[in-house]
C-alpha positions in Angstrom: -10.4 -54.1 48.7 -11.2 -50.9 49.6 -10.7 -48.0 47.2 -8.9 -45.0 49.1 -8.9 -41.3 47.4 -6.1 -39.2 49.2 -6.0 -35.4 49.4 -2.4 -33.5 50.2 -2.9 -29.6 49.6 -0.5 -27.1 50.6 -3.1 -23.6 51.1 -0.7 -20.1 51.7 -2.8 -17.7 54.0 -1.5 -14.2 54.7 -2.1 -12.9 58.3 -5.5 -14.1 59.5 -7.0 -15.6 62.2 -9.1 -18.1 61.0 -9.6 -20.8 63.9 -9.8 -19.2 67.5 -9.4 -20.8 70.7 -11.1 -20.2 73.8 -9.0 -16.9 74.5 -9.7 -15.8 70.7 -6.1 -16.3 69.5 -5.2 -18.3 66.7 -5.4 -22.1 66.9 -1.6 -23.5 67.1 0.1 -27.2 67.9 3.2 -28.2 68.5 5.1 -30.2 66.4 8.7 -30.9 65.6 9.2 -29.0 68.9 8.2 -25.4 67.7 4.7 -24.2 67.5 2.7 -24.6 64.3 -0.8 -22.7 63.3 -3.6 -25.1 63.2 -7.3 -25.1 61.8 -9.3 -28.1 63.4 -10.8 -30.2 61.3 -13.7 -29.4 62.6 -13.6 -25.9 61.5 -12.4 -27.6 58.2 -15.5 -29.5 58.0 -17.8 -27.1 58.9 -16.7 -24.2 56.6 -16.9 -26.9 53.2 -20.2 -28.5 54.1 -22.4 -24.7 54.5 -20.4 -23.5 52.0 -22.1 -22.4 48.8 -20.1 -24.3 46.0 -20.5 -27.6 48.5 -24.8 -26.7 48.9 -24.9 -26.0 45.4 -23.2 -28.8 44.0 -25.2 -31.2 46.1 -28.4 -29.4 46.4 -31.2 -31.9 48.1 -28.6 -33.8 49.6 -27.9 -32.1 52.3 -28.8 -32.1 56.0 -28.5 -30.3 59.3 -26.7 -30.1 62.3 -28.6 -29.0 64.9 -30.2 -29.1 68.7 -33.4 -27.4 67.6 -35.4 -30.1 65.7 -38.3 -29.8 68.2 -38.3 -26.2 68.2 -37.7 -24.9 64.6 -39.3 -28.1 62.9 -42.8 -28.8 65.3 -43.4 -26.5 67.9 -43.0 -23.1 66.1 -45.0 -24.5 62.9 -47.4 -25.9 64.8 -48.3 -22.7 67.1 -48.1 -20.8 63.7 -50.9 -22.3 62.5 -53.2 -21.9 65.8 -52.5 -25.7 67.9 -52.8 -25.4 71.2 -49.2 -24.8 73.3 -49.8 -28.1 75.3 -50.2 -30.1 72.3 -47.5 -28.3 70.2 -45.0 -28.4 73.3 -45.9 -32.4 73.8 -45.2 -33.0 70.0 -41.9 -31.2 69.7 -40.7 -33.2 72.9 -41.4 -36.6 71.0 -40.4 -35.8 68.0 -37.0 -34.3 69.3 -36.3 -37.3 71.7 -36.1 -39.6 68.8 -32.9 -37.9 67.8 -31.5 -37.1 71.4 -31.9 -36.8 75.0 -34.1 -33.3 75.9 -32.4 -30.9 78.1 -33.7 -30.5 81.4 -34.1 -26.7 80.9 -38.0 -26.3 79.4 -36.1 -25.5 75.9 -37.2 -28.2 73.5 -34.0 -28.4 72.6 -31.8 -31.9 72.9 -28.4 -32.1 75.0 -26.2 -32.8 72.0 -26.0 -31.6 67.9 -27.4 -34.3 66.0 -27.0 -34.6 62.1 -30.1 -35.1 60.7 -30.4 -36.1 56.5 -32.9 -34.1 54.5 -34.9 -37.0 53.9 -35.3 -37.0 57.8 -36.4 -33.5 57.7 -38.6 -34.0 54.8 -40.4 -36.8 57.0 -40.4 -34.4 60.1 -42.4 -31.9 58.2 -44.8 -34.3 56.6 -46.1 -35.6 60.0 -46.3 -31.9 61.6 -48.3 -31.4 58.6 -50.3 -34.4 59.4 -50.7 -33.3 63.0 -51.6 -29.7 61.9 -54.5 -31.0 60.1 -55.5 -33.6 63.0 -54.8 -30.8 65.7 -53.4 -33.8 67.4 -50.4 -35.6 69.0 -48.1 -37.9 67.3 -48.1 -41.5 68.1 -45.4 -43.8 69.4 -45.4 -45.7 66.1 -45.4 -42.4 63.8 -42.5 -40.9 65.6 -40.2 -44.0 65.6 -40.3 -44.2 61.3 -39.0 -40.9 61.8 -35.4 -42.1 61.7 -34.2 -43.3 58.4 -30.7 -45.4 57.0 -31.4 -42.7 54.1 -28.2 -40.6 54.3 -27.7 -37.2 53.1 -24.2 -36.4 51.3 -22.9 -34.7 54.5 -23.9 -37.3 56.7 -22.2 -40.1 54.5 -18.7 -38.4 54.2 -18.6 -37.1 58.2 -20.7 -39.4 59.9 -23.3 -39.3 62.7 -23.8 -40.4 66.2 -26.8 -41.4 68.0 -26.0 -42.7 71.4 -29.5 -43.4 72.3 -30.0 -45.5 69.1 -26.7 -47.0 67.9 -28.3 -48.7 64.7 -29.0 -45.3 63.6 -25.3 -43.9 63.8 -23.2 -43.6 60.0 -19.8 -44.4 60.1 -17.8 -41.6 58.2 -16.4 -42.1 54.8 -14.1 -39.1 54.9 -11.2 -38.1 57.8 -9.9 -35.0 57.9 -6.5 -33.8 59.6 -5.8 -30.8 61.5 -4.4 -28.4 58.7 -0.8 -27.8 60.7 1.6 -24.7 58.9 4.7 -26.0 57.9 7.0 -23.6 59.4 7.2 -22.3 63.0 4.9 -19.7 63.9 4.7 -16.7 66.1 1.1 -15.2 67.0 0.8 -11.5 66.6 -1.2 -8.9 68.5 -2.9 -6.3 66.5 -3.8 -3.2 68.7 -6.2 -1.0 66.8 -8.8 2.2 67.1 -11.8 3.1 66.1 -12.9 6.9 65.7 -16.0 8.2 66.0 -16.9 10.2 62.3 -19.3 12.6 64.4 -16.5 13.7 66.9 -15.2 17.3 65.7 -12.1 16.9 68.1 -13.1 20.1 69.6 -13.6 18.5 73.1 -11.9 14.8 73.0 -9.5 14.2 70.3 -9.3 11.0 70.9 -10.6 7.5 69.8 -14.1 6.2 70.4 -12.8 2.4 70.8 -10.0 0.7 71.3 -9.0 -3.1 70.7 -6.5 -6.0 70.1 -6.7 -9.1 68.3 -4.3 -11.6 67.4 -3.5 -13.1 63.7 -0.6 -14.9 62.3 0.6 -16.1 58.7 1.6 -20.2 57.5 1.3 -22.5 54.7 -0.9 -25.1 55.5 -0.7 -28.6 54.9 -4.3 -30.3 54.7 -4.8 -34.1 54.1 -8.4 -35.8 53.3 -8.6 -39.4 52.9 -11.6 -40.7 51.4 -13.4 -44.4 52.0 -15.1 -44.8 48.4 -16.6 -48.0 48.8 -17.8 -46.7 52.4 -19.1 -43.4 51.0 -20.7 -45.8 48.1 -22.6 -47.7 50.8 -23.6 -44.6 53.2 -25.1 -43.4 50.0 -27.2 -46.8 49.3 -25.1 -47.7 46.7 -26.0 -44.8 44.3 -22.8 -44.6 42.0 -23.4 -41.3 39.9 -24.3 -39.2 43.6 -21.0 -40.9 45.0 -18.7 -39.7 42.5 -20.2 -35.9 42.5 -19.7 -35.9 46.3 -16.2 -36.8 45.7 -15.7 -34.1 43.4 -17.6 -31.4 45.0 -15.9 -32.2 48.2 -12.3 -32.1 46.7 -13.1 -28.7 44.7 -14.4 -27.2 48.1 -11.5 -28.4 50.0 -8.9 -26.5 47.6 -11.0 -23.4 47.2 -13.4 -22.8 50.5 -11.5 -20.8 53.4 -12.8 -21.1 57.1 -14.7 -18.0 57.9 -13.4 -16.9 60.9 -12.3 -12.8 61.4 -13.0 -12.8 57.7 -14.0 -9.3 57.5 -11.0 -8.2 59.5 -8.3 -10.3 57.2 -9.9 -11.2 53.7 -8.4 -14.5 54.4 -9.1 -16.4 51.2 -6.8 -18.8 49.5 -7.1 -21.5 46.7 -4.8 -24.5 47.4 -1.3 -23.8 45.8 -0.7 -27.6 45.5 -2.6 -30.6 45.3 -1.6 -33.9 45.2 -4.3 -36.9 44.7 -3.9 -40.3 44.9 -5.9 -43.4 44.5 -5.4 -46.9 45.2 -6.4 -50.1 47.7 -3.2 -49.4 49.3 -3.4 -48.8 53.3 -3.6 -44.8 53.6 -0.9 -42.6 54.9 -0.3 -39.1 55.4 2.9 -37.0 54.5 2.5 -34.6 57.5 6.1 -36.4 58.4 7.4 -34.4 55.8 7.4 -31.2 57.8 8.0 -32.4 60.8 11.3 -30.3 60.5 9.8 -27.1 60.1 10.3 -25.5 56.5 12.6 -22.1 56.5 13.9 -19.9 53.7 12.8 -17.7 51.5 10.8 -19.6 49.2 8.9 -22.1 51.6 6.5 -22.7 48.9 8.4 -24.4 46.7 10.2 -26.2 49.6 7.5 -27.8 50.7 6.3 -29.0 47.6 9.4 -30.4 47.4 9.3 -31.6 50.8 6.4 -33.3 49.9 6.9 -34.6 46.8 10.3 -36.0 48.4 8.6 -37.9 50.7 6.2 -39.3 48.5 8.7 -40.8 46.7 11.0 -42.1 49.9 7.7 -43.9 51.1 7.0 -45.5 47.7 10.7 -46.8 47.9 10.6 -48.8 50.8 7.0 -49.7 51.3 6.4 -50.4 47.6 3.9 -47.9 45.1 1.5 -46.4 48.0 -1.1 -45.6 45.5 -2.1 -46.6 42.2 -2.8 -43.4 40.0 -1.8 -40.1 40.7 -2.5 -36.4 39.5 -0.4 -33.3 40.7 -1.7 -29.7 40.3 0.5 -27.1 40.8 -0.8 -23.3 40.8 2.5 -21.8 41.0 3.7 -22.9 38.0 0.5 -23.2 36.3 0.5 -26.9 36.0 -2.5 -29.0 35.9 -6.2 -27.7 35.9 -9.4 -28.3 38.4 -11.0 -30.1 35.7 -8.4 -32.7 35.3 -8.2 -33.4 38.8 -12.2 -33.4 39.2 -12.0 -36.2 36.4 -9.1 -37.9 38.3 -10.9 -38.5 41.7 -14.1 -39.4 39.8 -12.4 -43.0 39.0 
């Protein structure tokens, strides 16, 4: 049976704007009849995947999500080394089209972002070096060999879809829910001004710039579910790399914040509470614990108690929903990151 690793995190953020909607306001969602602050799963995964912590832990096993395969990996290197524009452009188009449909505009970009593995990137660069040496375009057979089943860790975790070549799709081994505030929220407006340092105020005593930005504060519940068996399969049966990937993702999720408006709010936070679970039973989120918004002065402790109570109540009704559990409570100084990472290793 499949082994699942489930992570339940409570992370408190002071006033911030970590993840904006199309109008620049913090993203929200209505749950339990009230508005909650929200951080999209896409925002979370992006922040984790490109973070220094995750990148260093997974050095040599991280790919890229890009539309610029043809331009950055093929056209520009060939042009820089004196290959004619015609050959460089044709080579870029042939190679990029293996990963997606080319844009109609003459940009050498594909229409959609695609995840390519570090191994595929190496194959592209090696082929480009051959083409530069031979001053020619790639053959059809050469470009077909660029797509491989060998996956980067981030691709194995978060998946890949190639609409034109479904045989190279990768099913994500990690599911990440949108992080939601456990209490009701009101998005506030910050009116600000900027002063010209060289203005001596002899003529104009006003500010040089006026603006407005939105912010809000919340304690977020984040739920992550990892299928260890699928991750192991995606990584070609490499047990050691699978364990490293799970540990790296766990620590990153606990400590890395989305990058939105960080210079304005310095909204960096570690998880205050983590419940980690492993087992073969069907996974379940504990978000139902917060459908009734948390109120009162000690919202963090109330949220922890609600989470634990919901976990225990589900166990009582459905039977034990996890074989093993580990709790880290930074509000009480209980547990440690090292012990938690050992736990998720299995």
